[in-house]
C-alpha positions as CSV (number, residue, x, y, z in Angstrom):
1,M,-6.8,-40.1,-25.2
2,S,-4.2,-42.5,-23.8
3,S,-6.6,-45.4,-23.7
4,S,-6.4,-47.9,-26.5
5,R,-10.2,-48.1,-26.6
6,P,-11.7,-46.1,-29.5
7,I,-14.1,-43.4,-28.5
8,D,-17.1,-45.0,-30.3
9,K,-16.7,-48.1,-28.0
10,I,-16.4,-45.9,-24.9
11,L,-19.7,-44.1,-26.0
12,R,-21.5,-47.4,-26.5
13,Q,-20.3,-48.6,-23.1
14,V,-21.5,-45.3,-21.4
15,L,-24.9,-45.6,-23.2
16,S,-25.3,-49.2,-22.1
17,L,-24.4,-48.3,-18.5
18,S,-26.8,-45.4,-18.5
19,L,-29.6,-47.5,-19.9
20,A,-29.3,-50.2,-17.3
21,P,-31.5,-48.6,-14.7
22,L,-34.3,-48.3,-17.4
23,V,-34.3,-51.8,-18.7
24,G,-32.8,-53.9,-15.9
25,G,-34.8,-55.7,-13.2
26,C,-38.1,-55.8,-15.2
27,G,-40.4,-58.4,-13.7
28,I,-42.4,-59.0,-16.9
29,D,-41.4,-62.0,-18.9
30,T,-41.3,-60.8,-22.5
31,S,-40.4,-64.1,-24.1
32,G,-42.9,-65.7,-26.4
33,F,-44.2,-62.3,-27.8
34,E,-43.8,-62.0,-31.5
35,P,-42.4,-58.5,-32.4
36,I,-44.3,-56.2,-34.8
37,A,-42.7,-55.3,-38.0
38,C,-41.9,-51.6,-38.8
39,T,-42.9,-49.7,-42.0
40,S,-40.2,-48.0,-44.1
41,E,-41.0,-44.9,-41.9
42,Y,-40.1,-46.9,-38.7
43,T,-43.7,-46.8,-37.5
44,T,-45.6,-49.9,-36.3
45,R,-47.0,-51.9,-39.2
46,Y,-50.7,-52.3,-38.3
47,L,-52.4,-53.5,-41.4
48,T,-50.4,-56.6,-42.3
49,G,-52.5,-59.6,-41.2
50,V,-55.6,-57.6,-40.2
51,E,-59.0,-59.2,-40.9
52,P,-61.8,-56.6,-40.7
53,S,-65.4,-57.5,-40.3
54,E,-66.0,-56.9,-44.0
55,P,-63.3,-58.0,-46.5
56,A,-61.8,-55.2,-48.7
57,D,-59.8,-54.9,-51.9
58,Y,-57.5,-52.3,-50.5
59,I,-56.8,-50.6,-47.1
60,E,-54.6,-47.6,-46.6
61,L,-53.5,-45.9,-43.3
62,R,-52.7,-42.2,-43.5
63,Q,-51.2,-39.9,-40.9
64,F,-51.4,-36.1,-40.4
65,E,-50.5,-33.6,-37.7
66,A,-53.7,-32.7,-35.8
67,F,-52.4,-29.4,-34.5
68,V,-51.5,-27.9,-37.9
69,E,-54.2,-25.8,-39.6
70,T,-53.4,-27.2,-43.1
71,P,-51.9,-30.6,-42.3
72,E,-49.8,-32.6,-44.7
73,V,-51.4,-36.0,-45.1
74,R,-49.1,-38.9,-45.9
75,T,-49.5,-42.7,-46.4
76,L,-47.9,-44.8,-43.7
77,E,-49.0,-48.3,-44.9
78,S,-51.3,-50.1,-47.3
79,V,-52.4,-53.6,-48.1
80,G,-54.2,-55.1,-51.1
81,E,-54.5,-53.7,-54.6
82,K,-56.1,-50.3,-55.0
83,C,-59.4,-50.4,-56.9
84,S,-58.8,-53.9,-58.2
85,G,-62.5,-54.8,-58.1
86,A,-63.8,-51.4,-59.4
87,T,-65.9,-51.2,-62.6
88,N,-64.5,-47.6,-63.1
89,R,-61.0,-47.9,-61.9
90,A,-60.0,-44.3,-62.7
91,A,-62.9,-42.8,-60.7
92,C,-62.1,-45.2,-57.8
93,E,-58.4,-44.2,-57.7
94,M,-59.4,-40.6,-57.8
95,A,-61.7,-41.1,-54.9
96,V,-58.9,-42.8,-52.9
97,A,-56.4,-40.0,-53.8
98,E,-58.9,-37.2,-52.8
99,A,-60.0,-38.8,-49.5
100,T,-59.5,-36.2,-46.8
101,P,-59.7,-36.3,-43.0
102,R,-62.6,-34.7,-41.1
103,Q,-61.6,-35.7,-37.6
104,G,-58.9,-38.3,-37.4
105,F,-58.0,-40.7,-34.6
106,P,-54.8,-41.3,-32.6
107,L,-53.0,-44.7,-32.5
108,G,-51.5,-45.2,-29.1
109,E,-51.4,-42.5,-26.4
110,C,-52.1,-39.0,-27.5
111,G,-49.9,-36.2,-26.0
112,P,-50.0,-32.5,-26.9
113,F,-48.4,-33.1,-30.3
114,C,-49.7,-36.5,-31.4
115,N,-50.4,-37.4,-35.0
116,H,-53.9,-38.4,-36.1
117,H,-54.8,-41.0,-38.7
118,I,-57.5,-42.0,-41.1
119,L,-58.3,-45.3,-42.8
120,I,-59.2,-45.5,-46.5
121,V,-61.1,-48.7,-47.2
122,N,-61.9,-49.7,-50.8
123,K,-64.2,-52.5,-52.0
124,G,-65.3,-52.6,-55.6
125,D,-66.3,-49.0,-56.5
126,D,-66.9,-47.9,-52.9
127,V,-64.3,-45.8,-51.1
128,T,-64.9,-45.2,-47.4
129,V,-63.0,-42.9,-45.0
130,I,-62.8,-44.0,-41.4
131,D,-61.7,-41.2,-39.1
132,T,-62.9,-42.0,-35.6
133,L,-61.9,-44.6,-33.0
134,D,-65.5,-45.9,-32.9
135,G,-65.4,-46.2,-36.6
136,V,-62.2,-48.2,-36.5
137,R,-63.5,-50.6,-33.8
138,A,-66.7,-51.2,-35.8
139,W,-64.7,-51.8,-39.0
140,L,-62.4,-54.2,-37.2
141,G,-65.2,-56.3,-35.7
142,P,-64.2,-59.5,-33.8
143,V,-60.5,-59.8,-32.9
144,D,-59.4,-63.0,-34.5
145,T,-55.8,-62.3,-35.7
146,P,-52.7,-61.0,-33.9
147,A,-52.8,-57.8,-36.0
148,D,-56.5,-57.2,-34.9
149,A,-55.3,-57.5,-31.2
150,V,-52.5,-54.9,-31.8
151,I,-55.1,-52.5,-33.3
152,A,-57.4,-53.1,-30.3
153,A,-54.5,-52.2,-28.0
154,V,-53.4,-49.0,-29.7
155,T,-57.0,-47.8,-30.1
156,A,-57.3,-48.2,-26.3
157,G,-54.4,-45.7,-25.9
158,Y,-51.4,-48.0,-25.5
159,N,-48.2,-47.9,-27.6
160,V,-47.0,-51.1,-29.3
161,G,-43.5,-50.5,-30.6
162,C,-42.1,-52.1,-33.8
163,D,-39.0,-54.3,-34.0
164,S,-38.7,-53.9,-30.2
165,P,-39.1,-57.3,-28.5
166,D,-38.9,-55.8,-25.0
167,T,-41.6,-53.2,-25.5
168,G,-43.9,-54.4,-28.2
169,G,-45.3,-57.7,-29.3
170,V,-48.2,-60.1,-29.5
171,K,-48.9,-63.8,-28.8
172,V,-51.8,-66.2,-28.9
173,V,-53.1,-67.2,-25.4
174,G,-56.1,-69.6,-25.2
175,G,-59.0,-68.1,-27.1
176,G,-57.6,-64.6,-27.2
177,Y,-54.3,-62.6,-27.4
178,E,-51.8,-60.9,-25.1
179,V,-50.1,-57.8,-26.3
180,L,-46.9,-56.2,-24.9
181,A,-47.3,-52.4,-24.8
182,T,-46.2,-49.3,-23.1
183,Q,-47.8,-46.1,-21.9
184,T,-46.6,-42.8,-20.3
185,T,-48.0,-43.0,-16.8
186,S,-46.6,-39.8,-15.3
187,D,-46.0,-36.6,-17.2
188,C,-43.7,-35.1,-14.7
189,T,-42.1,-35.4,-11.2
190,P,-41.1,-37.8,-12.5
191,Y,-41.6,-38.6,-16.2
192,E,-42.6,-42.3,-16.1
193,R,-43.1,-45.0,-18.7
194,T,-44.7,-48.3,-17.9
195,L,-44.7,-51.7,-19.7
196,Y,-47.9,-53.7,-19.7
197,V,-49.1,-57.2,-20.7
198,L,-52.6,-56.6,-22.0
199,S,-55.3,-59.2,-22.5
200,V,-57.3,-58.7,-25.7
201,G,-60.5,-60.6,-26.0
202,A,-62.5,-61.5,-29.1
203,D,-64.8,-58.6,-28.5
204,G,-61.8,-56.2,-28.5
205,A,-61.9,-55.6,-24.7
206,V,-58.5,-54.7,-23.4
207,Q,-57.4,-55.5,-19.8
208,E,-54.1,-55.0,-18.0
209,L,-52.7,-58.2,-16.7
210,E,-49.2,-57.1,-15.5
211,S,-47.4,-53.8,-15.4
212,E,-43.8,-52.7,-14.6
213,V,-42.3,-49.2,-14.6
214,I,-39.4,-49.4,-17.1
215,E,-38.4,-45.7,-17.3
216,S,-38.5,-43.0,-14.6
217,H,-36.6,-39.7,-14.8
218,D,-37.3,-36.2,-14.2
219,N,-31.0,-32.1,-21.7
220,G,-29.4,-32.0,-25.2
221,C,-26.0,-31.2,-26.4
222,V,-24.7,-30.5,-30.0
223,G,-21.4,-30.2,-31.7
224,R,-18.5,-27.9,-31.7
225,R,-19.2,-24.2,-31.2
226,P,-17.0,-21.6,-32.9
227,A,-15.2,-18.9,-31.0
228,G,-17.1,-15.6,-31.4
229,L,-20.5,-17.2,-31.6
230,V,-23.3,-14.8,-30.8
231,R,-26.2,-16.9,-29.5
232,R,-29.7,-16.2,-30.9
233,G,-32.4,-18.6,-29.6
234,G,-34.6,-20.5,-32.0
235,R,-38.3,-19.7,-32.1
236,G,-41.4,-21.8,-32.8
237,A,-45.1,-22.5,-32.4
238,T,-44.2,-25.5,-30.2
239,R,-41.5,-26.1,-27.7
240,V,-40.2,-29.0,-29.8
241,G,-40.0,-26.7,-32.9
242,A,-38.1,-24.0,-31.0
243,Y,-35.7,-26.7,-29.7
244,F,-34.8,-28.0,-33.2
245,A,-34.6,-24.4,-34.5
246,N,-32.0,-23.8,-31.9
247,I,-30.2,-27.0,-32.8
248,A,-30.3,-26.0,-36.5
249,Q,-28.6,-22.7,-35.6
250,L,-25.9,-24.5,-33.6
251,E,-25.3,-27.0,-36.3
252,A,-24.9,-24.1,-38.8
253,A,-22.5,-22.5,-36.4
254,S,-20.4,-25.7,-36.3
255,V,-19.7,-25.2,-40.0
256,W,-17.8,-22.0,-39.0
257,A,-16.1,-23.9,-36.2
258,F,-14.7,-26.6,-38.5
259,E,-13.8,-24.1,-41.2
260,A,-11.7,-22.2,-38.7
261,L,-10.3,-25.4,-37.2
262,G,-9.1,-26.6,-40.6
263,R,-7.5,-23.3,-41.3
264,E,-5.7,-23.2,-38.0
265,L,-4.5,-26.8,-38.2
266,A,-2.9,-26.0,-41.6
267,H,-1.4,-22.8,-40.1
268,H,0.3,-24.8,-37.3
269,G,1.6,-27.5,-39.6
270,A,-0.8,-30.3,-38.6
271,P,-0.7,-33.5,-40.7
272,R,-2.7,-33.3,-43.9
273,P,-5.1,-36.1,-42.9
274,L,-6.2,-34.1,-39.8
275,V,-6.8,-31.0,-42.0
276,A,-8.7,-33.1,-44.5
277,R,-10.9,-34.6,-41.7
278,A,-11.8,-31.1,-40.5
279,R,-13.0,-30.3,-44.0
280,V,-15.1,-33.4,-44.2
281,A,-16.6,-32.5,-40.8
282,E,-17.4,-29.0,-42.1
283,R,-19.4,-30.5,-44.9
284,D,-21.2,-32.9,-42.5
285,E,-22.3,-29.9,-40.4
286,V,-23.7,-28.2,-43.6
287,R,-25.9,-31.2,-44.0
288,H,-26.8,-31.4,-40.3
289,A,-28.0,-27.8,-40.3
290,R,-30.1,-28.4,-43.4
291,V,-31.8,-31.5,-42.0
292,M,-32.4,-29.9,-38.6
293,R,-34.1,-26.9,-40.3
294,R,-36.5,-29.4,-41.9
295,V,-37.1,-31.1,-38.5
296,A,-37.7,-27.7,-36.9
297,A,-40.2,-26.7,-39.6
298,R,-42.0,-30.0,-39.1
299,H,-42.7,-29.0,-35.5
300,G,-43.4,-25.3,-36.2
301,G,-39.9,-24.0,-35.5
302,R,-38.3,-20.9,-37.0
303,W,-34.5,-20.9,-37.1
304,Q,-32.2,-17.9,-37.3
305,E,-28.8,-17.8,-39.1
306,P,-25.9,-17.9,-36.6
307,R,-23.8,-14.8,-36.2
308,V,-20.1,-15.4,-35.6
309,E,-17.7,-12.6,-35.0
310,P,-14.4,-12.9,-36.9
311,R,-11.4,-14.1,-34.9
312,R,-7.7,-14.2,-35.5
313,V,-5.8,-17.4,-35.9
314,R,-5.3,-18.8,-32.4
315,S,-2.1,-20.0,-30.9
316,L,-1.4,-23.7,-30.6
317,E,-2.3,-23.6,-26.9
318,E,-5.6,-21.7,-27.6
319,L,-6.5,-24.3,-30.2
320,A,-5.7,-27.1,-27.9
321,I,-7.8,-25.7,-25.0
322,D,-10.8,-25.1,-27.3
323,N,-10.4,-28.6,-28.8
324,A,-10.3,-30.1,-25.3
325,A,-13.5,-28.4,-24.2
326,E,-15.5,-28.2,-27.4
327,G,-14.3,-31.3,-29.2
328,C,-13.1,-33.9,-26.6
329,V,-16.0,-33.0,-24.2
330,R,-19.0,-31.2,-25.7
331,E,-18.9,-32.7,-29.1
332,T,-18.2,-36.2,-27.8
333,Y,-21.0,-35.9,-25.3
334,G,-23.2,-34.6,-28.1
335,A,-22.7,-37.8,-30.0
336,L,-23.8,-39.7,-26.9
337,V,-26.9,-37.6,-26.5
338,G,-27.6,-38.2,-30.2
339,M,-27.5,-41.9,-29.6
340,W,-30.0,-41.5,-26.8
341,Q,-32.4,-39.5,-29.0
342,A,-32.1,-42.0,-31.8
343,R,-33.3,-44.6,-29.4
344,F,-36.1,-42.7,-27.5
345,A,-37.6,-40.0,-29.7
346,R,-41.2,-40.7,-30.5
347,D,-41.1,-38.9,-33.8
348,P,-39.7,-41.5,-36.4
349,L,-38.1,-38.7,-38.4
350,V,-36.1,-37.5,-35.3
351,R,-35.0,-41.1,-34.7
352,R,-33.7,-41.5,-38.2
353,V,-32.0,-38.0,-38.3
354,M,-30.4,-38.5,-34.9
355,T,-29.1,-41.9,-35.9
356,R,-27.2,-40.4,-38.7
357,V,-26.1,-37.2,-36.8
358,A,-24.8,-39.3,-33.9
359,R,-22.7,-41.4,-36.3
360,D,-21.2,-38.3,-37.8
361,E,-20.6,-36.6,-34.4
362,T,-18.8,-39.7,-33.3
363,R,-16.4,-39.3,-36.2
364,H,-16.0,-35.7,-35.3
365,A,-15.3,-36.7,-31.7
366,K,-12.6,-39.1,-33.0
367,L,-11.1,-36.2,-34.9
368,S,-11.0,-34.1,-31.7
369,W,-9.1,-36.8,-29.8
370,A,-6.7,-37.3,-32.7
371,I,-6.0,-33.5,-32.7
372,D,-5.5,-33.8,-28.9
373,A,-3.0,-36.6,-29.4
374,W,-1.1,-34.6,-32.1
375,V,-1.0,-31.3,-30.2
376,R,-0.1,-32.4,-26.7
377,P,3.6,-33.2,-27.4
378,R,4.0,-29.8,-28.9
379,L,3.0,-28.0,-25.7
380,S,4.9,-27.2,-22.6
381,S,4.0,-28.8,-19.3
382,A,2.3,-25.7,-18.1
383,E,0.3,-25.5,-21.4
384,R,-0.7,-29.1,-21.1
385,R,-1.9,-28.5,-17.5
386,R,-4.1,-25.7,-18.7
387,V,-5.5,-27.9,-21.5
388,E,-6.4,-30.5,-18.9
389,E,-8.0,-27.9,-16.7
390,A,-10.2,-26.8,-19.6
391,R,-11.2,-30.4,-20.2
392,R,-12.1,-31.0,-16.5
393,G,-14.0,-27.7,-16.5
394,A,-16.0,-28.7,-19.5
395,L,-16.8,-32.1,-18.0
396,D,-18.0,-30.4,-14.8
397,G,-20.2,-28.1,-16.9
398,I,-21.8,-31.1,-18.7
399,V,-22.6,-32.7,-15.3
400,E,-24.0,-29.4,-14.0
401,E,-26.2,-28.7,-17.1
402,A,-27.5,-32.3,-17.0
403,G,-29.3,-31.6,-13.7
404,R,-31.6,-28.9,-15.2
405,P,-35.3,-29.6,-15.7
406,V,-36.3,-30.4,-19.3
407,D,-39.7,-30.0,-20.9
408,R,-41.7,-33.2,-21.1
409,A,-42.5,-32.6,-24.9
410,L,-38.8,-32.6,-25.6
411,V,-38.4,-35.9,-23.6
412,V,-41.2,-37.6,-25.5
413,H,-41.1,-36.2,-29.1
414,A,-37.4,-35.3,-29.4
415,G,-36.0,-38.0,-27.2
416,V,-34.0,-35.5,-25.1
417,P,-32.9,-37.2,-21.9
418,G,-34.8,-36.0,-18.9
419,E,-33.2,-34.8,-15.7
420,Q,-32.4,-38.1,-14.1
421,A,-31.4,-39.8,-17.4
422,A,-29.2,-36.9,-18.4
423,S,-27.5,-36.9,-15.0
424,R,-26.7,-40.6,-15.4
425,L,-25.4,-40.0,-18.9
426,A,-23.3,-37.0,-17.9
427,R,-21.9,-38.7,-14.8
428,N,-21.0,-41.9,-16.6
429,F,-19.5,-40.0,-19.5
430,A,-17.4,-37.8,-17.2
431,E,-16.0,-40.9,-15.4
432,A,-15.3,-42.7,-18.6
433,I,-13.5,-39.8,-20.2
434,A,-11.5,-39.1,-17.0
435,A,-10.4,-42.8,-16.9
436,S,-9.4,-42.8,-20.6
437,S,-7.6,-39.5,-20.9
């Protein structure tokens, strides 16, 4: 890369440019709304500041996957001190621990893979499980705090994001509240997300005051693929699970790719720091594959070990061509898509995982461009021309792949850019790389 700009800055610029059509030109004034804090799981904190109709010693919000036969129930948030007013504290704490869902309720809009929730309310020796929307509304009573207003909004089917001042917040207006929230308003053709200003009255009634479409678009990319990879698709009980099972396989295959790259760099006399960076990237991919297997299993995915046919040590030109296509293009674009997923995936685990993966893949992309800078002077003019043709071909392939339709579940839950968003990302990426190389 002849440009003096580091690849991470180029990727951030491309991401910002691609996001502009989504966030620019919004007619809703979001100033004055107080953002909602996130829990340690990066979910909206609902209970802090809530004042239910009947005071309680302890309130706990639990979440579980409604579409799993034996769901894992986990605590998202709690306020108060558990069983602090109980006469038999041990029995009370056992009742809290053993509370189980019978139905469960969604918070926010509920798609095909939404999580359900229950509230555990403890006062004295009494432990109550609330697992329906009507039960939540009755428990909440009059809306007289900002937290009450947020709960009223999400139980009405709207999403109130945390630490997101442009898509989630609340403010006091007269005798009631206004809540900034979002909702998916079109599942396909196109996929569409709308921002709302909601009025929430003391009786919990929710009305839409203003609305503005903030996202409208009708693909994913991972790291370096090894030569000789035999593709074996991931499987799963859900489309999201199958997607991440496939990603897990490709991440595992990247371990082979970096092992071979380090060996070939050493064979061709590359500087020791480049060889060492390839070894570090190999270890990164081991971790990525392990984490992606967990994400796949969370969504019902079943991954398969990659199969890679052995290959001889490649010539310097072959290494350079593969590095230009797989590293300087596909892996670099994969880092960009990971940044997008870290921003848009509904699943908080996916957001956290992709934040880390995108950071690692950006480092791997920098390695690819460093290898490119080392190898180019060692090639003939004809060889350099073939390397550049491989890079342009890979960029054209990224742009072509980006126009393919993508399942709505992947857009929502995995944060995969949809058709229009992916086309913007790919086009802006290709232009930035062409201008910088």
